[in-house]
mmCIF file of the N, C-alpha and C atoms, coordinates in Angstrom:
data_MODEL
# 
_entry.id   MODEL 
# 
loop_
_atom_site.group_PDB 
_atom_site.id 
_atom_site.type_symbol 
_atom_site.label_atom_id 
_atom_site.label_alt_id 
_atom_site.label_comp_id 
_atom_site.label_asym_id 
_atom_site.label_entity_id 
_atom_site.label_seq_id 
_atom_site.pdbx_PDB_ins_code 
_atom_site.Cartn_x 
_atom_site.Cartn_y 
_atom_site.Cartn_z 
_atom_site.occupancy 
_atom_site.B_iso_or_equiv 
_atom_site.pdbx_formal_charge 
_atom_site.auth_seq_id 
_atom_site.auth_comp_id 
_atom_site.auth_asym_id 
_atom_site.auth_atom_id 
_atom_site.pdbx_PDB_model_num 
ATOM 1   N N  . MET A 1 1  ? 107.031 68.941  132.599 1.00 0.00 ? 1  MET A N  1 
ATOM 2   C CA . MET A 1 1  ? 105.538 69.478  132.866 1.00 0.00 ? 1  MET A CA 1 
ATOM 3   C C  . MET A 1 1  ? 104.420 68.536  133.419 1.00 0.00 ? 1  MET A C  1 
ATOM 4   N N  . ALA A 1 2  ? 103.446 69.100  134.161 1.00 0.00 ? 2  ALA A N  1 
ATOM 5   C CA . ALA A 1 2  ? 102.822 67.715  134.812 1.00 0.00 ? 2  ALA A CA 1 
ATOM 6   C C  . ALA A 1 2  ? 101.911 67.694  133.831 1.00 0.00 ? 2  ALA A C  1 
ATOM 7   N N  . ARG A 1 3  ? 100.813 66.177  133.642 1.00 0.00 ? 3  ARG A N  1 
ATOM 8   C CA . ARG A 1 3  ? 99.962  65.904  132.778 1.00 0.00 ? 3  ARG A CA 1 
ATOM 9   C C  . ARG A 1 3  ? 98.883  67.146  132.553 1.00 0.00 ? 3  ARG A C  1 
ATOM 10  N N  . GLY A 1 4  ? 98.632  67.388  133.802 1.00 0.00 ? 4  GLY A N  1 
ATOM 11  C CA . GLY A 1 4  ? 96.892  68.317  134.253 1.00 0.00 ? 4  GLY A CA 1 
ATOM 12  C C  . GLY A 1 4  ? 97.440  69.618  133.586 1.00 0.00 ? 4  GLY A C  1 
ATOM 13  N N  . ARG A 1 5  ? 98.821  70.110  133.847 1.00 0.00 ? 5  ARG A N  1 
ATOM 14  C CA . ARG A 1 5  ? 98.748  71.501  133.025 1.00 0.00 ? 5  ARG A CA 1 
ATOM 15  C C  . ARG A 1 5  ? 98.737  71.586  131.782 1.00 0.00 ? 5  ARG A C  1 
ATOM 16  N N  . SER A 1 6  ? 99.642  70.551  131.004 1.00 0.00 ? 6  SER A N  1 
ATOM 17  C CA . SER A 1 6  ? 99.953  70.496  129.633 1.00 0.00 ? 6  SER A CA 1 
ATOM 18  C C  . SER A 1 6  ? 98.635  70.958  128.550 1.00 0.00 ? 6  SER A C  1 
ATOM 19  N N  . GLY A 1 7  ? 98.022  70.762  129.192 1.00 0.00 ? 7  GLY A N  1 
ATOM 20  C CA . GLY A 1 7  ? 96.275  70.863  128.263 1.00 0.00 ? 7  GLY A CA 1 
ATOM 21  C C  . GLY A 1 7  ? 96.097  72.306  128.401 1.00 0.00 ? 7  GLY A C  1 
ATOM 22  N N  . LEU A 1 8  ? 95.727  73.084  129.289 1.00 0.00 ? 8  LEU A N  1 
ATOM 23  C CA . LEU A 1 8  ? 95.498  74.321  129.494 1.00 0.00 ? 8  LEU A CA 1 
ATOM 24  C C  . LEU A 1 8  ? 97.232  75.020  129.109 1.00 0.00 ? 8  LEU A C  1 
ATOM 25  N N  . ASP A 1 9  ? 98.469  74.974  129.005 1.00 0.00 ? 9  ASP A N  1 
ATOM 26  C CA . ASP A 1 9  ? 98.792  75.480  128.322 1.00 0.00 ? 9  ASP A CA 1 
ATOM 27  C C  . ASP A 1 9  ? 98.891  75.279  126.665 1.00 0.00 ? 9  ASP A C  1 
ATOM 28  N N  . THR A 1 10 ? 98.475  74.382  126.136 1.00 0.00 ? 10 THR A N  1 
ATOM 29  C CA . THR A 1 10 ? 98.482  74.132  125.339 1.00 0.00 ? 10 THR A CA 1 
ATOM 30  C C  . THR A 1 10 ? 97.376  75.247  124.557 1.00 0.00 ? 10 THR A C  1 
ATOM 31  N N  . GLU A 1 11 ? 96.189  75.158  124.994 1.00 0.00 ? 11 GLU A N  1 
ATOM 32  C CA . GLU A 1 11 ? 94.990  75.635  124.868 1.00 0.00 ? 11 GLU A CA 1 
ATOM 33  C C  . GLU A 1 11 ? 95.576  77.050  124.669 1.00 0.00 ? 11 GLU A C  1 
ATOM 34  N N  . GLN A 1 12 ? 96.625  77.708  125.922 1.00 0.00 ? 12 GLN A N  1 
ATOM 35  C CA . GLN A 1 12 ? 96.388  78.885  126.000 1.00 0.00 ? 12 GLN A CA 1 
ATOM 36  C C  . GLN A 1 12 ? 97.723  79.468  124.278 1.00 0.00 ? 12 GLN A C  1 
ATOM 37  N N  . ILE A 1 13 ? 98.427  78.091  124.402 1.00 0.00 ? 13 ILE A N  1 
ATOM 38  C CA . ILE A 1 13 ? 99.552  78.288  123.383 1.00 0.00 ? 13 ILE A CA 1 
ATOM 39  C C  . ILE A 1 13 ? 98.592  78.612  122.409 1.00 0.00 ? 13 ILE A C  1 
ATOM 40  N N  . VAL A 1 14 ? 97.877  77.766  121.641 1.00 0.00 ? 14 VAL A N  1 
ATOM 41  C CA . VAL A 1 14 ? 97.005  77.566  120.273 1.00 0.00 ? 14 VAL A CA 1 
ATOM 42  C C  . VAL A 1 14 ? 96.021  78.924  120.222 1.00 0.00 ? 14 VAL A C  1 
ATOM 43  N N  . SER A 1 15 ? 95.146  79.399  121.067 1.00 0.00 ? 15 SER A N  1 
ATOM 44  C CA . SER A 1 15 ? 94.852  81.018  121.676 1.00 0.00 ? 15 SER A CA 1 
ATOM 45  C C  . SER A 1 15 ? 95.958  81.904  120.835 1.00 0.00 ? 15 SER A C  1 
ATOM 46  N N  . ALA A 1 16 ? 96.778  81.933  121.859 1.00 0.00 ? 16 ALA A N  1 
ATOM 47  C CA . ALA A 1 16 ? 97.868  83.161  121.512 1.00 0.00 ? 16 ALA A CA 1 
ATOM 48  C C  . ALA A 1 16 ? 98.523  82.802  119.611 1.00 0.00 ? 16 ALA A C  1 
ATOM 49  N N  . LEU A 1 17 ? 98.450  81.854  119.500 1.00 0.00 ? 17 LEU A N  1 
ATOM 50  C CA . LEU A 1 17 ? 99.330  81.843  118.311 1.00 0.00 ? 17 LEU A CA 1 
ATOM 51  C C  . LEU A 1 17 ? 98.050  82.144  117.349 1.00 0.00 ? 17 LEU A C  1 
ATOM 52  N N  . LYS A 1 18 ? 96.874  81.960  117.172 1.00 0.00 ? 18 LYS A N  1 
ATOM 53  C CA . LYS A 1 18 ? 95.532  82.060  116.480 1.00 0.00 ? 18 LYS A CA 1 
ATOM 54  C C  . LYS A 1 18 ? 95.405  83.744  116.896 1.00 0.00 ? 18 LYS A C  1 
ATOM 55  N N  . GLU A 1 19 ? 95.359  84.024  117.772 1.00 0.00 ? 19 GLU A N  1 
ATOM 56  C CA . GLU A 1 19 ? 95.686  86.389  117.536 1.00 0.00 ? 19 GLU A CA 1 
ATOM 57  C C  . GLU A 1 19 ? 96.551  86.216  116.773 1.00 0.00 ? 19 GLU A C  1 
ATOM 58  N N  . GLU A 1 20 ? 97.642  85.872  116.930 1.00 0.00 ? 20 GLU A N  1 
ATOM 59  C CA . GLU A 1 20 ? 98.671  86.542  116.415 1.00 0.00 ? 20 GLU A CA 1 
ATOM 60  C C  . GLU A 1 20 ? 98.327  86.307  114.759 1.00 0.00 ? 20 GLU A C  1 
ATOM 61  N N  . ARG A 1 21 ? 97.844  85.378  114.760 1.00 0.00 ? 21 ARG A N  1 
ATOM 62  C CA . ARG A 1 21 ? 97.645  85.026  112.808 1.00 0.00 ? 21 ARG A CA 1 
ATOM 63  C C  . ARG A 1 21 ? 96.675  85.863  112.519 1.00 0.00 ? 21 ARG A C  1 
ATOM 64  N N  . ASP A 1 22 ? 95.540  86.542  113.788 1.00 0.00 ? 22 ASP A N  1 
ATOM 65  C CA . ASP A 1 22 ? 94.677  87.228  113.154 1.00 0.00 ? 22 ASP A CA 1 
ATOM 66  C C  . ASP A 1 22 ? 95.630  89.028  113.063 1.00 0.00 ? 22 ASP A C  1 
ATOM 67  N N  . ARG A 1 23 ? 96.633  88.971  113.619 1.00 0.00 ? 23 ARG A N  1 
ATOM 68  C CA . ARG A 1 23 ? 97.498  90.334  113.594 1.00 0.00 ? 23 ARG A CA 1 
ATOM 69  C C  . ARG A 1 23 ? 98.041  90.444  112.063 1.00 0.00 ? 23 ARG A C  1 
ATOM 70  N N  . ILE A 1 24 ? 98.662  89.247  111.611 1.00 0.00 ? 24 ILE A N  1 
ATOM 71  C CA . ILE A 1 24 ? 99.751  88.940  110.659 1.00 0.00 ? 24 ILE A CA 1 
ATOM 72  C C  . ILE A 1 24 ? 98.826  89.055  109.688 1.00 0.00 ? 24 ILE A C  1 
ATOM 73  N N  . ASP A 1 25 ? 97.331  88.571  109.571 1.00 0.00 ? 25 ASP A N  1 
ATOM 74  C CA . ASP A 1 25 ? 96.143  88.722  108.289 1.00 0.00 ? 25 ASP A CA 1 
ATOM 75  C C  . ASP A 1 25 ? 96.035  89.989  107.960 1.00 0.00 ? 25 ASP A C  1 
ATOM 76  N N  . GLU A 1 26 ? 96.145  90.806  109.455 1.00 0.00 ? 26 GLU A N  1 
ATOM 77  C CA . GLU A 1 26 ? 95.530  92.233  109.419 1.00 0.00 ? 26 GLU A CA 1 
ATOM 78  C C  . GLU A 1 26 ? 96.638  92.838  108.419 1.00 0.00 ? 26 GLU A C  1 
ATOM 79  N N  . ALA A 1 27 ? 98.217  92.630  109.205 1.00 0.00 ? 27 ALA A N  1 
ATOM 80  C CA . ALA A 1 27 ? 99.032  93.762  108.413 1.00 0.00 ? 27 ALA A CA 1 
ATOM 81  C C  . ALA A 1 27 ? 98.890  93.079  106.837 1.00 0.00 ? 27 ALA A C  1 
ATOM 82  N N  . ILE A 1 28 ? 98.741  92.279  106.524 1.00 0.00 ? 28 ILE A N  1 
ATOM 83  C CA . ILE A 1 28 ? 99.375  91.575  104.995 1.00 0.00 ? 28 ILE A CA 1 
ATOM 84  C C  . ILE A 1 28 ? 98.228  92.148  104.226 1.00 0.00 ? 28 ILE A C  1 
ATOM 85  N N  . ALA A 1 29 ? 96.685  92.347  104.843 1.00 0.00 ? 29 ALA A N  1 
ATOM 86  C CA . ALA A 1 29 ? 95.874  92.763  104.105 1.00 0.00 ? 29 ALA A CA 1 
ATOM 87  C C  . ALA A 1 29 ? 96.150  94.644  104.025 1.00 0.00 ? 29 ALA A C  1 
ATOM 88  N N  . ALA A 1 30 ? 96.362  94.940  105.324 1.00 0.00 ? 30 ALA A N  1 
ATOM 89  C CA . ALA A 1 30 ? 96.626  96.181  105.033 1.00 0.00 ? 30 ALA A CA 1 
ATOM 90  C C  . ALA A 1 30 ? 98.026  96.784  104.032 1.00 0.00 ? 30 ALA A C  1 
ATOM 91  N N  . LEU A 1 31 ? 98.524  95.895  103.836 1.00 0.00 ? 31 LEU A N  1 
ATOM 92  C CA . LEU A 1 31 ? 99.586  96.187  103.027 1.00 0.00 ? 31 LEU A CA 1 
ATOM 93  C C  . LEU A 1 31 ? 99.174  95.775  101.341 1.00 0.00 ? 31 LEU A C  1 
ATOM 94  N N  . GLN A 1 32 ? 98.093  94.588  101.297 1.00 0.00 ? 32 GLN A N  1 
ATOM 95  C CA . GLN A 1 32 ? 97.910  94.804  100.181 1.00 0.00 ? 32 GLN A CA 1 
ATOM 96  C C  . GLN A 1 32 ? 96.903  95.560  99.522  1.00 0.00 ? 32 GLN A C  1 
ATOM 97  N N  . GLY A 1 33 ? 96.805  96.309  100.691 1.00 0.00 ? 33 GLY A N  1 
ATOM 98  C CA . GLY A 1 33 ? 95.341  97.046  100.260 1.00 0.00 ? 33 GLY A CA 1 
ATOM 99  C C  . GLY A 1 33 ? 93.907  96.965  100.472 1.00 0.00 ? 33 GLY A C  1 
ATOM 100 N N  . GLY A 1 34 ? 94.025  95.779  101.105 1.00 0.00 ? 34 GLY A N  1 
ATOM 101 C CA . GLY A 1 34 ? 92.264  94.741  101.872 1.00 0.00 ? 34 GLY A CA 1 
ATOM 102 C C  . GLY A 1 34 ? 91.774  96.082  103.184 1.00 0.00 ? 34 GLY A C  1 
ATOM 103 N N  . THR A 1 35 ? 91.007  95.198  103.483 1.00 0.00 ? 35 THR A N  1 
ATOM 104 C CA . THR A 1 35 ? 90.348  95.794  104.743 1.00 0.00 ? 35 THR A CA 1 
ATOM 105 C C  . THR A 1 35 ? 91.009  95.436  106.332 1.00 0.00 ? 35 THR A C  1 
ATOM 106 N N  . GLY A 1 36 ? 91.416  94.186  106.257 1.00 0.00 ? 36 GLY A N  1 
ATOM 107 C CA . GLY A 1 36 ? 92.339  94.047  107.122 1.00 0.00 ? 36 GLY A CA 1 
ATOM 108 C C  . GLY A 1 36 ? 90.945  92.498  108.099 1.00 0.00 ? 36 GLY A C  1 
ATOM 109 N N  . ARG A 1 37 ? 90.317  92.497  107.289 1.00 0.00 ? 37 ARG A N  1 
ATOM 110 C CA . ARG A 1 37 ? 88.842  91.512  107.615 1.00 0.00 ? 37 ARG A CA 1 
ATOM 111 C C  . ARG A 1 37 ? 88.848  89.953  107.677 1.00 0.00 ? 37 ARG A C  1 
ATOM 112 N N  . ARG A 1 38 ? 88.931  88.899  108.228 1.00 0.00 ? 38 ARG A N  1 
ATOM 113 C CA . ARG A 1 38 ? 89.236  87.513  107.957 1.00 0.00 ? 38 ARG A CA 1 
ATOM 114 C C  . ARG A 1 38 ? 88.109  87.193  107.110 1.00 0.00 ? 38 ARG A C  1 
ATOM 115 N N  . ARG A 1 39 ? 88.241  86.367  106.288 1.00 0.00 ? 39 ARG A N  1 
ATOM 116 C CA . ARG A 1 39 ? 87.181  86.243  105.011 1.00 0.00 ? 39 ARG A CA 1 
ATOM 117 C C  . ARG A 1 39 ? 86.608  84.574  105.211 1.00 0.00 ? 39 ARG A C  1 
ATOM 118 N N  . SER A 1 40 ? 85.546  84.656  105.278 1.00 0.00 ? 40 SER A N  1 
ATOM 119 C CA . SER A 1 40 ? 84.926  83.213  105.701 1.00 0.00 ? 40 SER A CA 1 
ATOM 120 C C  . SER A 1 40 ? 85.489  82.390  104.941 1.00 0.00 ? 40 SER A C  1 
ATOM 121 N N  . SER A 1 41 ? 85.497  81.249  106.009 1.00 0.00 ? 41 SER A N  1 
ATOM 122 C CA . SER A 1 41 ? 85.847  79.777  105.994 1.00 0.00 ? 41 SER A CA 1 
ATOM 123 C C  . SER A 1 41 ? 85.714  79.282  104.650 1.00 0.00 ? 41 SER A C  1 
ATOM 124 N N  . THR A 1 42 ? 84.786  79.318  103.834 1.00 0.00 ? 42 THR A N  1 
ATOM 125 C CA . THR A 1 42 ? 84.510  78.958  102.198 1.00 0.00 ? 42 THR A CA 1 
ATOM 126 C C  . THR A 1 42 ? 85.430  79.504  101.039 1.00 0.00 ? 42 THR A C  1 
ATOM 127 N N  . ALA A 1 43 ? 85.942  80.823  101.627 1.00 0.00 ? 43 ALA A N  1 
ATOM 128 C CA . ALA A 1 43 ? 86.438  81.599  100.749 1.00 0.00 ? 43 ALA A CA 1 
ATOM 129 C C  . ALA A 1 43 ? 88.005  81.887  101.335 1.00 0.00 ? 43 ALA A C  1 
ATOM 130 N N  . ALA A 1 44 ? 88.115  80.870  102.669 1.00 0.00 ? 44 ALA A N  1 
ATOM 131 C CA . ALA A 1 44 ? 89.653  81.145  102.674 1.00 0.00 ? 44 ALA A CA 1 
ATOM 132 C C  . ALA A 1 44 ? 90.410  80.538  101.777 1.00 0.00 ? 44 ALA A C  1 
ATOM 133 N N  . SER A 1 45 ? 90.520  79.203  101.016 1.00 0.00 ? 45 SER A N  1 
ATOM 134 C CA . SER A 1 45 ? 91.205  78.537  100.211 1.00 0.00 ? 45 SER A CA 1 
ATOM 135 C C  . SER A 1 45 ? 91.148  79.179  99.072  1.00 0.00 ? 45 SER A C  1 
ATOM 136 N N  . PRO A 1 46 ? 91.939  79.001  98.365  1.00 0.00 ? 46 PRO A N  1 
ATOM 137 C CA . PRO A 1 46 ? 92.645  79.460  96.939  1.00 0.00 ? 46 PRO A CA 1 
ATOM 138 C C  . PRO A 1 46 ? 92.031  78.815  95.736  1.00 0.00 ? 46 PRO A C  1 
ATOM 139 N N  . ALA A 1 47 ? 90.828  77.546  96.231  1.00 0.00 ? 47 ALA A N  1 
ATOM 140 C CA . ALA A 1 47 ? 90.385  77.051  95.340  1.00 0.00 ? 47 ALA A CA 1 
ATOM 141 C C  . ALA A 1 47 ? 89.189  77.423  95.159  1.00 0.00 ? 47 ALA A C  1 
ATOM 142 N N  . ALA A 1 48 ? 88.521  77.490  96.204  1.00 0.00 ? 48 ALA A N  1 
ATOM 143 C CA . ALA A 1 48 ? 87.201  78.034  96.485  1.00 0.00 ? 48 ALA A CA 1 
ATOM 144 C C  . ALA A 1 48 ? 86.751  79.434  95.885  1.00 0.00 ? 48 ALA A C  1 
ATOM 145 N N  . SER A 1 49 ? 87.807  80.479  95.951  1.00 0.00 ? 49 SER A N  1 
ATOM 146 C CA . SER A 1 49 ? 88.087  81.882  95.625  1.00 0.00 ? 49 SER A CA 1 
ATOM 147 C C  . SER A 1 49 ? 88.400  82.060  94.234  1.00 0.00 ? 49 SER A C  1 
ATOM 148 N N  . GLY A 1 50 ? 88.754  81.217  93.744  1.00 0.00 ? 50 GLY A N  1 
ATOM 149 C CA . GLY A 1 50 ? 89.926  81.297  92.490  1.00 0.00 ? 50 GLY A CA 1 
ATOM 150 C C  . GLY A 1 50 ? 90.958  81.671  92.410  1.00 0.00 ? 50 GLY A C  1 
ATOM 151 N N  . SER A 1 51 ? 91.513  82.185  91.218  1.00 0.00 ? 51 SER A N  1 
ATOM 152 C CA . SER A 1 51 ? 92.968  82.869  91.789  1.00 0.00 ? 51 SER A CA 1 
ATOM 153 C C  . SER A 1 51 ? 93.094  84.345  92.023  1.00 0.00 ? 51 SER A C  1 
ATOM 154 N N  . ARG A 1 52 ? 94.133  84.261  93.290  1.00 0.00 ? 52 ARG A N  1 
ATOM 155 C CA . ARG A 1 52 ? 93.777  85.790  93.868  1.00 0.00 ? 52 ARG A CA 1 
ATOM 156 C C  . ARG A 1 52 ? 94.236  86.919  92.883  1.00 0.00 ? 52 ARG A C  1 
ATOM 157 N N  . ARG A 1 53 ? 94.965  86.835  91.759  1.00 0.00 ? 53 ARG A N  1 
ATOM 158 C CA . ARG A 1 53 ? 95.269  87.514  90.942  1.00 0.00 ? 53 ARG A CA 1 
ATOM 159 C C  . ARG A 1 53 ? 94.632  87.963  90.199  1.00 0.00 ? 53 ARG A C  1 
ATOM 160 N N  . ARG A 1 54 ? 93.561  87.618  89.866  1.00 0.00 ? 54 ARG A N  1 
ATOM 161 C CA . ARG A 1 54 ? 91.930  87.317  88.862  1.00 0.00 ? 54 ARG A CA 1 
ATOM 162 C C  . ARG A 1 54 ? 91.480  88.889  88.958  1.00 0.00 ? 54 ARG A C  1 
ATOM 163 N N  . GLY A 1 55 ? 91.459  89.542  88.667  1.00 0.00 ? 55 GLY A N  1 
ATOM 164 C CA . GLY A 1 55 ? 90.557  90.916  88.063  1.00 0.00 ? 55 GLY A CA 1 
ATOM 165 C C  . GLY A 1 55 ? 91.821  92.299  89.137  1.00 0.00 ? 55 GLY A C  1 
ATOM 166 N N  . ARG A 1 56 ? 92.897  91.635  89.280  1.00 0.00 ? 56 ARG A N  1 
ATOM 167 C CA . ARG A 1 56 ? 93.619  92.795  90.026  1.00 0.00 ? 56 ARG A CA 1 
ATOM 168 C C  . ARG A 1 56 ? 94.611  93.324  88.872  1.00 0.00 ? 56 ARG A C  1 
ATOM 169 N N  . ARG A 1 57 ? 94.809  95.003  88.864  1.00 0.00 ? 57 ARG A N  1 
ATOM 170 C CA . ARG A 1 57 ? 94.908  95.356  87.757  1.00 0.00 ? 57 ARG A CA 1 
ATOM 171 C C  . ARG A 1 57 ? 96.625  96.084  88.388  1.00 0.00 ? 57 ARG A C  1 
ATOM 172 N N  . GLY A 1 58 ? 97.363  96.732  87.009  1.00 0.00 ? 58 GLY A N  1 
ATOM 173 C CA . GLY A 1 58 ? 98.545  97.182  87.513  1.00 0.00 ? 58 GLY A CA 1 
ATOM 174 C C  . GLY A 1 58 ? 98.774  98.118  87.427  1.00 0.00 ? 58 GLY A C  1 
ATOM 175 N N  . PRO A 1 59 ? 99.600  98.891  87.844  1.00 0.00 ? 59 PRO A N  1 
ATOM 176 C CA . PRO A 1 59 ? 99.539  100.327 88.316  1.00 0.00 ? 59 PRO A CA 1 
ATOM 177 C C  . PRO A 1 59 ? 99.068  101.041 87.158  1.00 0.00 ? 59 PRO A C  1 
ATOM 178 N N  . ARG A 1 60 ? 98.011  101.663 87.989  1.00 0.00 ? 60 ARG A N  1 
ATOM 179 C CA . ARG A 1 60 ? 97.611  103.236 86.601  1.00 0.00 ? 60 ARG A CA 1 
ATOM 180 C C  . ARG A 1 60 ? 98.034  104.419 86.706  1.00 0.00 ? 60 ARG A C  1 
ATOM 181 N N  . TYR A 1 61 ? 98.466  105.025 85.278  1.00 0.00 ? 61 TYR A N  1 
ATOM 182 C CA . TYR A 1 61 ? 99.011  105.786 85.353  1.00 0.00 ? 61 TYR A CA 1 
ATOM 183 C C  . TYR A 1 61 ? 98.185  106.957 84.860  1.00 0.00 ? 61 TYR A C  1 
ATOM 184 N N  . MET A 1 62 ? 98.950  108.636 85.491  1.00 0.00 ? 62 MET A N  1 
ATOM 185 C CA . MET A 1 62 ? 98.187  109.736 85.052  1.00 0.00 ? 62 MET A CA 1 
ATOM 186 C C  . MET A 1 62 ? 98.966  110.585 83.718  1.00 0.00 ? 62 MET A C  1 
ATOM 187 N N  . SER A 1 63 ? 98.666  110.668 82.841  1.00 0.00 ? 63 SER A N  1 
ATOM 188 C CA . SER A 1 63 ? 99.067  111.544 81.605  1.00 0.00 ? 63 SER A CA 1 
ATOM 189 C C  . SER A 1 63 ? 99.270  112.795 82.189  1.00 0.00 ? 63 SER A C  1 
ATOM 190 N N  . ALA A 1 64 ? 100.052 113.281 81.280  1.00 0.00 ? 64 ALA A N  1 
ATOM 191 C CA . ALA A 1 64 ? 100.905 114.659 81.566  1.00 0.00 ? 64 ALA A CA 1 
ATOM 192 C C  . ALA A 1 64 ? 99.348  115.620 81.551  1.00 0.00 ? 64 ALA A C  1 
ATOM 193 N N  . GLU A 1 65 ? 98.924  115.777 80.962  1.00 0.00 ? 65 GLU A N  1 
ATOM 194 C CA . GLU A 1 65 ? 97.642  116.615 80.493  1.00 0.00 ? 65 GLU A CA 1 
ATOM 195 C C  . GLU A 1 65 ? 96.852  116.335 81.603  1.00 0.00 ? 65 GLU A C  1 
ATOM 196 N N  . ALA A 1 66 ? 96.422  114.656 82.204  1.00 0.00 ? 66 ALA A N  1 
ATOM 197 C CA . ALA A 1 66 ? 95.196  115.030 83.184  1.00 0.00 ? 66 ALA A CA 1 
ATOM 198 C C  . ALA A 1 66 ? 95.886  115.645 84.295  1.00 0.00 ? 66 ALA A C  1 
ATOM 199 N N  . ARG A 1 67 ? 97.055  115.141 84.723  1.00 0.00 ? 67 ARG A N  1 
ATOM 200 C CA . ARG A 1 67 ? 97.747  116.412 85.857  1.00 0.00 ? 67 ARG A CA 1 
ATOM 201 C C  . ARG A 1 67 ? 98.152  117.702 85.937  1.00 0.00 ? 67 ARG A C  1 
ATOM 202 N N  . ARG A 1 68 ? 98.102  117.977 84.504  1.00 0.00 ? 68 ARG A N  1 
ATOM 203 C CA . ARG A 1 68 ? 98.148  119.817 84.355  1.00 0.00 ? 68 ARG A CA 1 
ATOM 204 C C  . ARG A 1 68 ? 96.033  119.885 84.866  1.00 0.00 ? 68 ARG A C  1 
ATOM 205 N N  . ARG A 1 69 ? 95.453  119.145 84.077  1.00 0.00 ? 69 ARG A N  1 
ATOM 206 C CA . ARG A 1 69 ? 94.247  119.806 84.772  1.00 0.00 ? 69 ARG A CA 1 
ATOM 207 C C  . ARG A 1 69 ? 93.611  119.494 85.881  1.00 0.00 ? 69 ARG A C  1 
ATOM 208 N N  . ILE A 1 70 ? 94.410  118.376 86.436  1.00 0.00 ? 70 ILE A N  1 
ATOM 209 C CA . ILE A 1 70 ? 93.875  118.378 87.925  1.00 0.00 ? 70 ILE A CA 1 
ATOM 210 C C  . ILE A 1 70 ? 94.500  119.302 88.625  1.00 0.00 ? 70 ILE A C  1 
ATOM 211 N N  . SER A 1 71 ? 95.849  119.806 88.379  1.00 0.00 ? 71 SER A N  1 
ATOM 212 C CA . SER A 1 71 ? 96.700  120.663 88.709  1.00 0.00 ? 71 SER A CA 1 
ATOM 213 C C  . SER A 1 71 ? 96.099  122.463 88.452  1.00 0.00 ? 71 SER A C  1 
ATOM 214 N N  . GLU A 1 72 ? 95.590  122.672 87.220  1.00 0.00 ? 72 GLU A N  1 
ATOM 215 C CA . GLU A 1 72 ? 94.479  123.772 87.204  1.00 0.00 ? 72 GLU A CA 1 
ATOM 216 C C  . GLU A 1 72 ? 93.206  124.026 88.301  1.00 0.00 ? 72 GLU A C  1 
ATOM 217 N N  . ALA A 1 73 ? 92.870  122.890 87.864  1.00 0.00 ? 73 ALA A N  1 
ATOM 218 C CA . ALA A 1 73 ? 91.429  122.271 89.043  1.00 0.00 ? 73 ALA A CA 1 
ATOM 219 C C  . ALA A 1 73 ? 91.692  123.074 90.304  1.00 0.00 ? 73 ALA A C  1 
ATOM 220 N N  . GLN A 1 74 ? 92.972  122.407 91.100  1.00 0.00 ? 74 GLN A N  1 
ATOM 221 C CA . GLN A 1 74 ? 92.997  122.918 92.406  1.00 0.00 ? 74 GLN A CA 1 
ATOM 222 C C  . GLN A 1 74 ? 93.635  124.491 92.611  1.00 0.00 ? 74 GLN A C  1 
ATOM 223 N N  . LYS A 1 75 ? 94.598  124.909 91.544  1.00 0.00 ? 75 LYS A N  1 
ATOM 224 C CA . LYS A 1 75 ? 94.548  126.169 91.842  1.00 0.00 ? 75 LYS A CA 1 
ATOM 225 C C  . LYS A 1 75 ? 93.092  126.989 92.117  1.00 0.00 ? 75 LYS A C  1 
ATOM 226 N N  . ARG A 1 76 ? 92.360  126.939 91.082  1.00 0.00 ? 76 ARG A N  1 
ATOM 227 C CA . ARG A 1 76 ? 91.276  127.716 91.276  1.00 0.00 ? 76 ARG A CA 1 
ATOM 228 C C  . ARG A 1 76 ? 90.391  127.236 92.434  1.00 0.00 ? 76 ARG A C  1 
ATOM 229 N N  . ARG A 1 77 ? 90.482  126.226 92.879  1.00 0.00 ? 77 ARG A N  1 
ATOM 230 C CA . ARG A 1 77 ? 89.827  125.809 94.609  1.00 0.00 ? 77 ARG A CA 1 
ATOM 231 C C  . ARG A 1 77 ? 90.438  127.019 95.376  1.00 0.00 ? 77 ARG A C  1 
ATOM 232 N N  . TRP A 1 78 ? 92.029  126.712 95.354  1.00 0.00 ? 78 TRP A N  1 
ATOM 233 C CA . TRP A 1 78 ? 92.419  127.273 96.317  1.00 0.00 ? 78 TRP A CA 1 
ATOM 234 C C  . TRP A 1 78 ? 92.174  128.997 95.867  1.00 0.00 ? 78 TRP A C  1 
ATOM 235 N N  . ALA A 1 79 ? 92.556  129.267 94.977  1.00 0.00 ? 79 ALA A N  1 
ATOM 236 C CA . ALA A 1 79 ? 92.072  131.011 94.571  1.00 0.00 ? 79 ALA A CA 1 
ATOM 237 C C  . ALA A 1 79 ? 90.508  131.264 95.175  1.00 0.00 ? 79 ALA A C  1 
ATOM 238 N N  . ALA A 1 80 ? 89.810  129.740 95.276  1.00 0.00 ? 80 ALA A N  1 
ATOM 239 C CA . ALA A 1 80 ? 88.482  130.628 95.024  1.00 0.00 ? 80 ALA A CA 1 
ATOM 240 C C  . ALA A 1 80 ? 88.644  130.553 96.771  1.00 0.00 ? 80 ALA A C  1 
ATOM 241 N N  . GLN A 1 81 ? 88.597  129.683 97.513  1.00 0.00 ? 81 GLN A N  1 
ATOM 242 C CA . GLN A 1 81 ? 89.103  129.735 99.759  1.00 0.00 ? 81 GLN A CA 1 
ATOM 243 C C  . GLN A 1 81 ? 89.512  131.029 99.767  1.00 0.00 ? 81 GLN A C  1 
ATOM 244 N N  . ARG A 1 82 ? 90.775  131.385 99.133  1.00 0.00 ? 82 ARG A N  1 
ATOM 245 C CA . ARG A 1 82 ? 91.203  132.672 99.332  1.00 0.00 ? 82 ARG A CA 1 
ATOM 246 C C  . ARG A 1 82 ? 90.653  134.592 99.013  1.00 0.00 ? 82 ARG A C  1 
ATOM 247 N N  . LYS A 1 83 ? 89.710  134.077 98.020  1.00 0.00 ? 83 LYS A N  1 
ATOM 248 C CA . LYS A 1 83 ? 88.745  135.095 98.002  1.00 0.00 ? 83 LYS A CA 1 
ATOM 249 C C  . LYS A 1 83 ? 87.696  135.321 98.593  1.00 0.00 ? 83 LYS A C  1 
ATOM 250 N N  . LYS A 1 84 ? 87.228  134.008 99.434  1.00 0.00 ? 84 LYS A N  1 
ATOM 251 C CA . LYS A 1 84 ? 86.207  134.340 100.600 1.00 0.00 ? 84 LYS A CA 1 
ATOM 252 C C  . LYS A 1 84 ? 86.901  134.307 102.078 1.00 0.00 ? 84 LYS A C  1 
ATOM 253 N N  . LYS A 1 85 ? 88.203  134.597 102.084 1.00 0.00 ? 85 LYS A N  1 
ATOM 254 C CA . LYS A 1 85 ? 88.554  135.065 103.382 1.00 0.00 ? 85 LYS A CA 1 
ATOM 255 C C  . LYS A 1 85 ? 88.828  136.211 103.466 1.00 0.00 ? 85 LYS A C  1 
# 
């Protein structure tokens, strides 16, 4: 490879890798429930932002009573919509 072209090729490779990194970051954020936006450079390091797990909750479960109440409320909404038609 000629010396003159290697600098340009390296810049193109770095640019392509940065684009791929952005796509991967967005995919990871989407899978983790994030917005897909990149963080600022100050918050990019785990030391600057603290532990990533802090403030994160476990799965939230709904009780059978809550499911029943929501189900009944939705059935009332559907019945009201049927009456309007």
